[in-house]
Each structure stands twice: as C-alpha cells, then as structure tokens.
C-alpha atoms as a printed R data frame, in Angstrom:
    type eleno elety resid chain resno       x       y       z
1   ATOM     1    CA   MET     A     1   0.305  -0.173  -0.018
2   ATOM     2    CA   ALA     A     2   1.668   3.358  -1.016
3   ATOM     3    CA   ARG     A     3   0.941   5.139   2.161
4   ATOM     4    CA   ILE     A     4   3.215   8.458   2.374
5   ATOM     5    CA   GLU     A     5   5.388   8.114   5.361
6   ATOM     6    CA   HIS     A     6   6.707  11.764   5.622
7   ATOM     7    CA   PRO     A     7   4.839  13.939   3.389
8   ATOM     8    CA   LYS     A     8   6.133  17.510   2.759
9   ATOM     9    CA   SER     A     9   2.909  19.169   4.244
10  ATOM    10    CA   PRO     A    10   1.801  19.007   7.902
11  ATOM    11    CA   ILE     A    11  -1.736  19.116   6.868
12  ATOM    12    CA   PRO     A    12  -2.506  15.145   6.473
13  ATOM    13    CA   ARG     A    13  -1.306  14.416   9.879
14  ATOM    14    CA   GLN     A    14  -3.830  16.802  11.361
15  ATOM    15    CA   LEU     A    15  -6.918  15.124   9.764
16  ATOM    16    CA   LYS     A    16  -8.898  12.758  11.688
17  ATOM    17    CA   GLY     A    17 -11.402  10.346  10.049
18  ATOM    18    CA   LEU     A    18 -11.509  10.040   6.265
19  ATOM    19    CA   HIS     A    19 -10.917  12.943   3.974
20  ATOM    20    CA   LEU     A    20 -10.422  13.013   0.128
21  ATOM    21    CA   PHE     A    21  -9.146  15.558  -1.674
22  ATOM    22    CA   HIS     A    22 -10.714  15.771  -5.515
23  ATOM    23    CA   PHE     A    23 -12.237  17.307  -8.155
24  ATOM    24    CA   ASP     A    24 -15.929  16.196  -9.359
25  ATOM    25    CA   SER     A    25 -14.993  15.763 -12.952
26  ATOM    26    CA   ALA     A    26 -11.452  14.345 -12.674
27  ATOM    27    CA   PRO     A    27 -11.660  10.754 -13.623
28  ATOM    28    CA   CYS     A    28  -8.985   9.671 -11.130
29  ATOM    29    CA   ALA     A    29 -10.940  11.117  -8.029
30  ATOM    30    CA   GLN     A    30 -14.334   9.669  -9.639
31  ATOM    31    CA   ARG     A    31 -13.111   6.336  -9.579
32  ATOM    32    CA   VAL     A    32 -12.020   6.728  -5.822
33  ATOM    33    CA   ARG     A    33 -15.467   7.978  -4.956
34  ATOM    34    CA   PHE     A    34 -17.025   5.236  -6.656
35  ATOM    35    CA   ALA     A    35 -15.222   2.901  -4.563
36  ATOM    36    CA   LEU     A    36 -16.090   4.521  -1.390
37  ATOM    37    CA   GLY     A    37 -19.925   4.331  -2.580
38  ATOM    38    CA   GLU     A    38 -19.630   0.887  -2.949
39  ATOM    39    CA   LYS     A    39 -18.301   0.349   0.488
40  ATOM    40    CA   GLY     A    40 -21.198   2.403   1.771
41  ATOM    41    CA   LEU     A    41 -19.279   5.603   2.802
42  ATOM    42    CA   ARG     A    42 -20.852   8.813   1.813
43  ATOM    43    CA   ARG     A    43 -19.820  12.309   1.022
44  ATOM    44    CA   GLY     A    44 -20.169  14.421   4.021
45  ATOM    45    CA   ARG     A    45 -18.892  17.847   5.064
46  ATOM    46    CA   GLU     A    46 -17.446  19.587   2.450
47  ATOM    47    CA   GLU     A    47 -14.408  21.776   2.961
48  ATOM    48    CA   LYS     A    48 -12.865  24.563   0.504
49  ATOM    49    CA   PHE     A    49  -9.481  24.768  -0.797
50  ATOM    50    CA   ASP     A    50  -9.084  28.090   0.576
51  ATOM    51    CA   ASP     A    51  -9.680  26.593   4.122
52  ATOM    52    CA   ILE     A    52  -7.331  23.670   3.567
53  ATOM    53    CA   SER     A    53  -4.707  24.613   6.290
54  ATOM    54    CA   ALA     A    54  -7.379  26.150   8.561
55  ATOM    55    CA   THR     A    55  -9.419  23.407   9.737
56  ATOM    56    CA   ALA     A    56  -8.964  19.756  10.977
57  ATOM    57    CA   VAL     A    57 -12.682  18.669  11.076
58  ATOM    58    CA   ALA     A    58 -13.048  14.976  11.705
59  ATOM    59    CA   SER     A    59 -15.720  12.927   9.481
60  ATOM    60    CA   ASP     A    60 -18.846  11.695  10.646
61  ATOM    61    CA   GLU     A    61 -19.105   8.043  10.928
62  ATOM    62    CA   GLY     A    62 -19.862   6.355   7.662
63  ATOM    63    CA   HIS     A    63 -19.227   9.494   5.851
64  ATOM    64    CA   TRP     A    64 -15.752  11.316   4.242
65  ATOM    65    CA   VAL     A    65 -15.136  14.898   4.121
66  ATOM    66    CA   SER     A    66 -15.071  16.575   0.580
67  ATOM    67    CA   ARG     A    67 -12.070  18.546   0.150
68  ATOM    68    CA   ILE     A    68 -12.385  20.098  -3.214
69  ATOM    69    CA   VAL     A    69  -9.144  21.026  -5.181
70  ATOM    70    CA   SER     A    70 -10.652  23.196  -8.314
71  ATOM    71    CA   LEU     A    71  -8.439  22.137 -11.435
72  ATOM    72    CA   PRO     A    72 -10.094  25.082 -13.386
73  ATOM    73    CA   LYS     A    73  -8.777  27.263 -10.591
74  ATOM    74    CA   LYS     A    74  -5.411  25.615 -10.960
75  ATOM    75    CA   GLN     A    75  -5.383  24.728  -7.098
76  ATOM    76    CA   HIS     A    76  -3.604  21.429  -7.702
77  ATOM    77    CA   MET     A    77  -0.635  23.383  -9.194
78  ATOM    78    CA   THR     A    78   0.031  25.256  -5.719
79  ATOM    79    CA   GLN     A    79   2.568  25.088  -2.873
80  ATOM    80    CA   VAL     A    80  -0.079  24.006  -0.545
81  ATOM    81    CA   TYR     A    81  -1.193  20.908  -2.510
82  ATOM    82    CA   ALA     A    82   2.112  19.932  -3.920
83  ATOM    83    CA   GLY     A    83   3.107  19.647  -0.249
84  ATOM    84    CA   ILE     A    84   0.349  16.991  -0.152
85  ATOM    85    CA   HIS     A    85   0.478  15.566  -3.407
86  ATOM    86    CA   PRO     A    86   4.021  16.020  -5.224
87  ATOM    87    CA   ASN     A    87   2.624  15.180  -8.533
88  ATOM    88    CA   MET     A    88   0.012  17.838  -8.377
89  ATOM    89    CA   VAL     A    89  -3.010  15.666  -9.273
90  ATOM    90    CA   VAL     A    90  -5.998  14.457  -7.386
91  ATOM    91    CA   PRO     A    91  -7.080  12.394  -5.698
92  ATOM    92    CA   ALA     A    92  -5.236  12.190  -2.373
93  ATOM    93    CA   LEU     A    93  -6.996  10.436   0.597
94  ATOM    94    CA   VAL     A    94  -6.444  10.999   4.265
95  ATOM    95    CA   HIS     A    95  -7.268   8.309   6.856
96  ATOM    96    CA   ASP     A    96  -6.899   8.982  10.568
97  ATOM    97    CA   GLY     A    97  -3.542  11.326   9.493
98  ATOM    98    CA   GLN     A    98  -2.360   8.562   7.299
99  ATOM    99    CA   LEU     A    99  -1.748  10.234   3.423
100 ATOM   100    CA   TYR     A   100  -2.516   7.849   0.543
101 ATOM   101    CA   LEU     A   101  -1.761   8.585  -3.246
102 ATOM   102    CA   GLU     A   102  -2.460   7.317  -6.894
103 ATOM   103    CA   SER     A   103  -6.024   6.008  -6.937
104 ATOM   104    CA   MET     A   104  -5.227   2.217  -7.481
105 ATOM   105    CA   ASP     A   105  -3.424   2.261  -4.023
106 ATOM   106    CA   ILE     A   106  -6.342   4.084  -2.711
107 ATOM   107    CA   ILE     A   107  -8.997   1.781  -3.739
108 ATOM   108    CA   GLN     A   108  -6.915  -1.240  -2.391
109 ATOM   109    CA   TYR     A   109  -6.767   0.752   0.941
110 ATOM   110    CA   ILE     A   110 -10.246   1.125   1.001
111 ATOM   111    CA   ASP     A   111 -11.198  -2.375   0.155
112 ATOM   112    CA   GLU     A   112  -9.257  -3.545   3.062
113 ATOM   113    CA   ALA     A   113  -9.757  -0.739   5.480
114 ATOM   114    CA   PHE     A   114 -13.323  -1.427   5.104
115 ATOM   115    CA   SER     A   115 -13.633  -5.131   4.246
116 ATOM   116    CA   GLY     A   116 -16.751  -5.836   6.054
117 ATOM   117    CA   VAL     A   117 -18.838  -3.419   4.105
118 ATOM   118    CA   GLY     A   118 -20.036  -3.816   0.456
119 ATOM   119    CA   PRO     A   119 -18.600  -5.846  -2.468
120 ATOM   120    CA   ARG     A   120 -14.931  -7.000  -2.414
121 ATOM   121    CA   LEU     A   121 -13.410  -4.738  -5.312
122 ATOM   122    CA   LEU     A   122 -10.327  -6.790  -5.487
123 ATOM   123    CA   PRO     A   123 -11.818 -10.460  -6.202
124 ATOM   124    CA   LYS     A   124 -10.419 -13.063  -3.435
125 ATOM   125    CA   ASN     A   125 -10.258 -15.711  -6.494
126 ATOM   126    CA   GLN     A   126  -6.628 -15.430  -7.362
127 ATOM   127    CA   THR     A   127  -7.224 -15.845 -11.083
128 ATOM   128    CA   GLN     A   128 -10.080 -12.775 -11.205
129 ATOM   129    CA   ARG     A   129  -7.790 -10.940  -9.004
130 ATOM   130    CA   GLN     A   130  -4.897 -11.128 -11.621
131 ATOM   131    CA   SER     A   131  -7.486 -10.392 -14.394
132 ATOM   132    CA   ALA     A   132  -8.489  -7.312 -12.559
133 ATOM   133    CA   LEU     A   133  -5.287  -5.962 -11.763
134 ATOM   134    CA   LYS     A   134  -4.179  -6.677 -15.375
135 ATOM   135    CA   ARG     A   135  -7.293  -4.448 -16.326
136 ATOM   136    CA   VAL     A   136  -6.200  -1.869 -14.105
137 ATOM   137    CA   SER     A   137  -2.846  -1.657 -15.366
138 ATOM   138    CA   GLN     A   138  -3.954  -1.412 -18.881
139 ATOM   139    CA   ALA     A   139  -6.135   1.576 -18.059
140 ATOM   140    CA   LYS     A   140  -3.414   3.059 -16.238
141 ATOM   141    CA   VAL     A   141  -1.093   3.025 -19.414
142 ATOM   142    CA   LEU     A   142  -4.152   4.527 -21.339
143 ATOM   143    CA   HIS     A   143  -4.578   7.429 -18.843
144 ATOM   144    CA   ARG     A   144  -2.272   9.310 -20.713
145 ATOM   145    CA   SER     A   145  -4.080   8.770 -23.968
146 ATOM   146    CA   VAL     A   146  -7.213  10.060 -22.053
147 ATOM   147    CA   ARG     A   147  -5.561  13.118 -21.215
148 ATOM   148    CA   TYR     A   148  -4.623  13.942 -24.878
149 ATOM   149    CA   VAL     A   149  -7.891  13.124 -26.189
150 ATOM   150    CA   SER     A   150  -9.876  14.804 -23.603
151 ATOM   151    CA   PHE     A   151  -7.868  17.901 -23.546
152 ATOM   152    CA   HIS     A   152  -7.736  18.249 -27.607
153 ATOM   153    CA   TRP     A   153 -11.300  17.460 -28.262
154 ATOM   154    CA   GLY     A   154 -12.950  18.588 -24.957
155 ATOM   155    CA   LEU     A   155 -11.158  21.236 -22.713
156 ATOM   156    CA   GLY     A   156  -9.516  23.038 -25.847
157 ATOM   157    CA   LYS     A   157  -8.046  26.577 -24.798
158 ATOM   158    CA   LEU     A   158  -9.568  26.116 -21.359
159 ATOM   159    CA   ALA     A   159  -7.022  24.074 -20.294
160 ATOM   160    CA   MET     A   160  -4.102  26.017 -21.542
161 ATOM   161    CA   LEU     A   161  -1.796  27.864 -19.126
162 ATOM   162    CA   ASN     A   162  -0.142  31.201 -19.586
163 ATOM   163    CA   THR     A   163   3.355  31.633 -19.504
164 ATOM   164    CA   SER     A   164   3.422  32.782 -15.955
165 ATOM   165    CA   LYS     A   165   1.520  29.705 -14.589
166 ATOM   166    CA   ARG     A   166   3.960  27.470 -16.871
167 ATOM   167    CA   ARG     A   167   6.775  28.845 -14.864
168 ATOM   168    CA   GLU     A   168   5.187  28.361 -11.402
169 ATOM   169    CA   LEU     A   169   4.136  24.831 -12.529
170 ATOM   170    CA   ALA     A   170   8.075  24.208 -13.477
171 ATOM   171    CA   GLN     A   171   9.137  25.425 -10.340
172 ATOM   172    CA   LEU     A   172   6.697  23.493  -8.184
173 ATOM   173    CA   ALA     A   173   7.644  20.059 -10.328
174 ATOM   174    CA   LYS     A   174  11.340  20.602  -9.448
175 ATOM   175    CA   GLU     A   175  10.585  20.159  -5.621
176 ATOM   176    CA   GLY     A   176   8.046  17.113  -6.432
177 ATOM   177    CA   LYS     A   177   8.485  14.385  -8.865
178 ATOM   178    CA   ASP     A   178   6.219  15.073 -11.910
179 ATOM   179    CA   GLU     A   179   5.639  11.569 -12.923
180 ATOM   180    CA   GLU     A   180   2.539  12.675 -14.628
181 ATOM   181    CA   GLN     A   181   5.141  15.062 -16.708
182 ATOM   182    CA   LEU     A   182   2.847  18.056 -16.597
183 ATOM   183    CA   VAL     A   183   5.424  20.483 -17.340
184 ATOM   184    CA   ASP     A   184   6.068  18.778 -20.662
185 ATOM   185    CA   PHE     A   185   2.790  18.534 -21.624
186 ATOM   186    CA   TYR     A   186   1.452  21.981 -20.550
187 ATOM   187    CA   ASN     A   187   4.492  23.702 -22.103
188 ATOM   188    CA   LYS     A   188   3.372  22.125 -25.735
189 ATOM   189    CA   TYR     A   189  -0.059  21.846 -25.113
190 ATOM   190    CA   SER     A   190  -0.636  25.865 -24.066
191 ATOM   191    CA   VAL     A   191   1.397  26.948 -27.253
192 ATOM   192    CA   ASN     A   192  -0.232  24.473 -29.793
193 ATOM   193    CA   ASN     A   193   3.119  22.433 -30.174
194 ATOM   194    CA   ILE     A   194   1.489  19.106 -30.109
195 ATOM   195    CA   SER     A   195   1.220  17.678 -33.819
196 ATOM   196    CA   SER     A   196  -2.178  16.146 -34.821
197 ATOM   197    CA   ASN     A   197  -0.696  12.874 -35.427
198 ATOM   198    CA   ILE     A   198   0.127  12.421 -31.675
199 ATOM   199    CA   TYR     A   199  -3.559  12.951 -30.922
200 ATOM   200    CA   GLN     A   200  -4.746  10.395 -33.409
201 ATOM   201    CA   ASP     A   201  -2.136   7.960 -32.047
202 ATOM   202    CA   HIS     A   202  -3.414   8.323 -28.434
203 ATOM   203    CA   LEU     A   203  -7.195   8.104 -30.217
204 ATOM   204    CA   ARG     A   204  -6.093   4.795 -31.904
205 ATOM   205    CA   LYS     A   205  -4.880   3.363 -28.481
206 ATOM   206    CA   LEU     A   206  -8.099   3.975 -27.046
207 ATOM   207    CA   TYR     A   207 -10.260   2.771 -29.840
208 ATOM   208    CA   HIS     A   208  -8.188  -0.517 -29.862
209 ATOM   209    CA   ALA     A   209  -8.478  -0.996 -26.369
210 ATOM   210    CA   PHE     A   210 -12.301  -0.347 -26.287
211 ATOM   211    CA   ASN     A   211 -12.286  -3.169 -28.865
212 ATOM   212    CA   ASP     A   212 -10.450  -5.767 -26.816
213 ATOM   213    CA   VAL     A   213 -12.626  -5.093 -23.977
214 ATOM   214    CA   ASP     A   214 -15.930  -5.050 -26.098
215 ATOM   215    CA   ARG     A   215 -15.152  -8.470 -27.780
216 ATOM   216    CA   GLU     A   216 -14.502  -9.874 -24.171
217 ATOM   217    CA   LEU     A   217 -17.729  -8.805 -22.641
218 ATOM   218    CA   THR     A   218 -19.786 -10.551 -25.342
219 ATOM   219    CA   ASP     A   219 -19.638 -13.778 -22.987
220 ATOM   220    CA   GLY     A   220 -22.259 -12.255 -21.124
221 ATOM   221    CA   ARG     A   221 -20.673 -11.517 -17.892
222 ATOM   222    CA   LYS     A   222 -22.271  -8.181 -16.288
223 ATOM   223    CA   PHE     A   223 -19.094  -6.571 -15.441
224 ATOM   224    CA   LEU     A   224 -15.509  -6.563 -16.456
225 ATOM   225    CA   ILE     A   225 -14.085  -9.757 -14.452
226 ATOM   226    CA   SER     A   226 -17.285 -11.562 -13.534
227 ATOM   227    CA   ASP     A   227 -20.769 -10.899 -12.490
228 ATOM   228    CA   ASP     A   228 -19.361  -9.144  -9.575
229 ATOM   229    CA   ILE     A   229 -18.251  -5.222  -9.583
230 ATOM   230    CA   SER     A   230 -14.469  -5.061  -9.088
231 ATOM   231    CA   ILE     A   231 -11.643  -2.195  -9.228
232 ATOM   232    CA   ALA     A   232 -11.494  -2.719 -12.936
233 ATOM   233    CA   ASP     A   233 -15.044  -1.416 -13.448
234 ATOM   234    CA   ALA     A   234 -14.074   1.685 -11.318
235 ATOM   235    CA   PHE     A   235 -11.088   2.326 -13.508
236 ATOM   236    CA   TRP     A   236 -12.834   1.721 -16.811
237 ATOM   237    CA   SER     A   237 -16.103   3.245 -16.467
238 ATOM   238    CA   MET     A   238 -14.691   6.509 -15.594
239 ATOM   239    CA   LYS     A   239 -12.707   6.457 -18.756
240 ATOM   240    CA   VAL     A   240 -15.898   5.706 -20.902
241 ATOM   241    CA   LEU     A   241 -17.505   8.672 -18.812
242 ATOM   242    CA   LYS     A   242 -14.914  10.797 -19.898
243 ATOM   243    CA   LEU     A   243 -14.705   9.940 -23.660
244 ATOM   244    CA   ILE     A   244 -18.432  10.130 -23.577
245 ATOM   245    CA   GLU     A   245 -18.360  13.973 -22.293
246 ATOM   246    CA   THR     A   246 -15.454  14.452 -25.115
247 ATOM   247    CA   GLY     A   247 -17.987  13.202 -27.727
248 ATOM   248    CA   TYR     A   248 -16.701   9.705 -28.304
249 ATOM   249    CA   PRO     A   249 -19.431   7.788 -30.166
250 ATOM   250    CA   ILE     A   250 -19.063   4.587 -27.804
251 ATOM   251    CA   ALA     A   251 -22.366   2.927 -28.379
252 ATOM   252    CA   GLU     A   252 -21.858   3.124 -32.292
253 ATOM   253    CA   HIS     A   253 -18.593   1.309 -32.450
254 ATOM   254    CA   HIS     A   254 -18.429  -0.495 -29.221
255 ATOM   255    CA   PRO     A   255 -22.108  -1.128 -28.218
256 ATOM   256    CA   THR     A   256 -21.188  -4.455 -25.609
257 ATOM   257    CA   LEU     A   257 -19.126  -1.916 -24.203
258 ATOM   258    CA   TYR     A   258 -21.627   0.722 -23.695
259 ATOM   259    CA   GLN     A   259 -24.148  -2.165 -22.606
260 ATOM   260    CA   TRP     A   260 -21.618  -2.781 -19.766
261 ATOM   261    CA   TYR     A   261 -21.198   1.135 -18.839
262 ATOM   262    CA   GLN     A   262 -24.777   1.313 -18.505
263 ATOM   263    CA   ARG     A   263 -24.957  -1.410 -15.890
264 ATOM   264    CA   VAL     A   264 -22.257   0.565 -13.964
265 ATOM   265    CA   CYS     A   265 -23.559   3.821 -14.522
266 ATOM   266    CA   CYS     A   266 -26.902   2.567 -13.011
267 ATOM   267    CA   ARG     A   267 -25.499   1.674  -9.585
268 ATOM   268    CA   PRO     A   268 -26.514   4.039  -6.378
269 ATOM   269    CA   SER     A   269 -22.520   4.382  -5.879
270 ATOM   270    CA   PHE     A   270 -22.008   5.958  -9.572
271 ATOM   271    CA   GLN     A   271 -24.959   8.049  -9.534
272 ATOM   272    CA   ASN     A   272 -24.639   9.603  -5.789
273 ATOM   273    CA   GLU     A   273 -20.744   9.608  -5.631
274 ATOM   274    CA   VAL     A   274 -19.557  10.441  -9.102
275 ATOM   275    CA   MET     A   275 -22.380  12.032 -10.946
276 ATOM   276    CA   SER     A   276 -24.403  14.223  -8.304
277 ATOM   277    CA   HIS     A   277 -22.060  17.001  -8.048
278 ATOM   278    CA   ASN     A   278 -20.797  16.661 -11.502
279 ATOM   279    CA   LYS     A   279 -24.194  16.855 -13.784
280 ATOM   280    CA   GLY     A   280 -23.636  20.540 -14.504
281 ATOM   281    CA   MET     A   281 -19.862  19.932 -15.773
282 ATOM   282    CA   ASN     A   282 -21.209  16.927 -17.797
283 ATOM   283    CA   ARG     A   283 -23.864  18.550 -19.616
284 ATOM   284    CA   PHE     A   284 -21.576  21.301 -20.703
285 ATOM   285    CA   PHE     A   285 -19.024  19.136 -22.362
286 ATOM   286    CA   ARG     A   286 -21.503  16.948 -23.764
287 ATOM   287    CA   ALA     A   287 -23.428  19.944 -24.933
288 ATOM   288    CA   LYS     A   288 -19.998  21.123 -26.561
289 ATOM   289    CA   SER     A   289 -18.775  18.032 -27.706
290 ATOM   290    CA   PHE     A   290 -22.188  17.754 -29.465
291 ATOM   291    CA   LEU     A   291 -21.818  21.022 -31.375
292 ATOM   292    CA   GLN     A   292 -18.193  20.163 -32.370
293 ATOM   293    CA   ASN     A   293 -19.433  16.933 -33.688
294 ATOM   294    CA   LEU     A   294 -22.236  18.507 -35.820
295 ATOM   295    CA   CYS     A   295 -19.582  21.022 -37.091
296 ATOM   296    CA   GLY     A   296 -17.633  17.768 -38.209
297 ATOM   297    CA   LYS     A   297 -14.742  18.851 -35.861
298 ATOM   298    CA   GLY     A   298 -15.430  16.690 -33.094
299 ATOM   299    CA   LEU     A   299 -14.423  13.104 -32.039
300 ATOM   300    CA   ASN     A   300 -17.151  11.608 -34.079
301 ATOM   301    CA   SER     A   301 -15.145  12.445 -37.198
302 ATOM   302    CA   ALA     A   302 -11.710  11.600 -35.832
303 ATOM   303    CA   VAL     A   303 -12.675   8.390 -34.469
304 ATOM   304    CA   SER     A   304 -14.352   7.416 -37.997
305 ATOM   305    CA   GLN     A   305 -10.703   8.209 -39.489
306 ATOM   306    CA   VAL     A   306  -9.348   5.415 -37.231
307 ATOM   307    CA   VAL     A   307 -12.093   2.943 -37.891
308 ATOM   308    CA   ARG     A   308 -11.385   3.233 -41.747
309 ATOM   309    CA   ALA     A   309  -7.715   2.828 -41.124
310 ATOM   310    CA   ALA     A   310  -8.250  -0.327 -38.818
C-alpha cells in the first residue's frame, strides 16, 4: 500500500477520519469516489480549498470529508497542494492522519480498511484478482491517452496555461516528482505544439483498447471480470464517462462495452458519488462536444478516420 510516510505538508497529520482531496469531474478522483460509495461511505461535510490549512474537522461515521481542489482554478498547481501530492494531481486520501496517493493504491486501501462493508473490489479468487489487476494496469497506461484526447477534443483552450503559470508549474515540479509529466505536456499543449498525429495516435490506442474489452464482454458477464463489480470496473467506467463527455461515439463503435457502462452507471454509488455533483460539468461538455461533432470538428469524425484505417 502506497502510504506516504513523511509528506512535506503537515496538513494530513492533522486530519482525523476520512478525507478526500478531489475534483468532481476528474476521472482518477471519480473512481475513488465510486469505490467509497460501493463501500457504503458517503460524501459528508465539504471543505473549501482555501480553508485547507485552517481546519482539521473530523469526518462523521460512515462519511468522508469532501475537500475540493479546483482544477479550473489550478489549485492543484499550488505550493499548498504540492506539499500533499508532489505530482500535483487528484485524488489524495487521508485516513486518521495517514496519507495515500494514486487511485489504485487508494482503492486497494479502502477495500481492505472497510473489508466488512460492500463488495470486495479486489476479488478473492486469484485468477479473477489477476485479471482485474491486469485491466487496471492497462487502464493506467491509457490514462495518458485519455488526457491527450479529452484535452484536445474536449477542454481545448480552457486548459491552456499562460507563461507565468507554466513557470510556476515548472518550479513546483522541481520540488516534487512530476511523474505525470505535466510540465512537458502543458508547455507544448498551451502553445499548440503537439502535432495532430500524436492526438490521433492516442485516440487509436483508446479505440483498439475499447474494441478489446468490447469483444471480451460478449461472453455475457455483467461486469469486466465476472458478474461482480470490481476495481477494474471503477477504472474503465470513468474512462468511458470522460470519453462520452468529449463526444466519443461509444454506443456506435463498441455496443457491448456501452451496455456494460450502462450497468455500472445505474449503480447507486455511480449516481450518488460520481454524478451527483458533476451534472453541470457533464452537461456542459456533452453539449460542447455535440456542437463540435455537428460541425464535423469533433471526436465523431476523428474516430471514423481511425475506424477506416483499422
């Protein structure tokens, strides 16, 4: 378990109970909230990022404290948050003063810490467990592709950083790890210095990966590994959600995958912990992508090119 023994920030050690630093539309944070929901843990009191160092309120029984780190406001690219998460990404989980980073490690921790509640997200059956972890590893590799595709066809100029902010990010990265390679990405993305071939290559990787999962699901199983929900479903469903928001025609090109997504989407944990506070952003980006597709400049047209070349 990737517990951070000596975080730079003193804040995690001050927190009692369960606290999640997250943003509602961030896929990595969404999968953790989904896991919390599956374990019967609900969103409780909300603390603003501006109050992050001023309060150590404890979570109520069966709830977690929601600590929003606004990505549009670039609050994850600040000295305060970098002291908690050196890669400057969400989520970060604190449980009784102990800090956990990376969504896979967080979900594994939640699964063990609350093993008596809800489904086991890491199957006990070793064959199924290995299959789940293999799908998670694949999803982690594809995380970079989701970033490129969702930024290029979804966020667009909204995600670009000005020169001053890029310098600030570079300075913070020197003090941390930058395992997400944010500095290089933003330096190129913000000045339109990423070729269309790179975006197409990332889209191609996602298309073939979705095809692979689509074929596997034709055996009639309810979820990715078996008829029981698992950590693999938490990872892959958030990728599909993000791509749908960006205008990817999942139902058209991967119908069995889309049916699986609908089954995950109907779960109370998905509706309550993933979508309940994300409806506004979801509608905005789906409307934006709809208009882009209508004009022939969206993901629909780009995916069609990938299909023709396959």
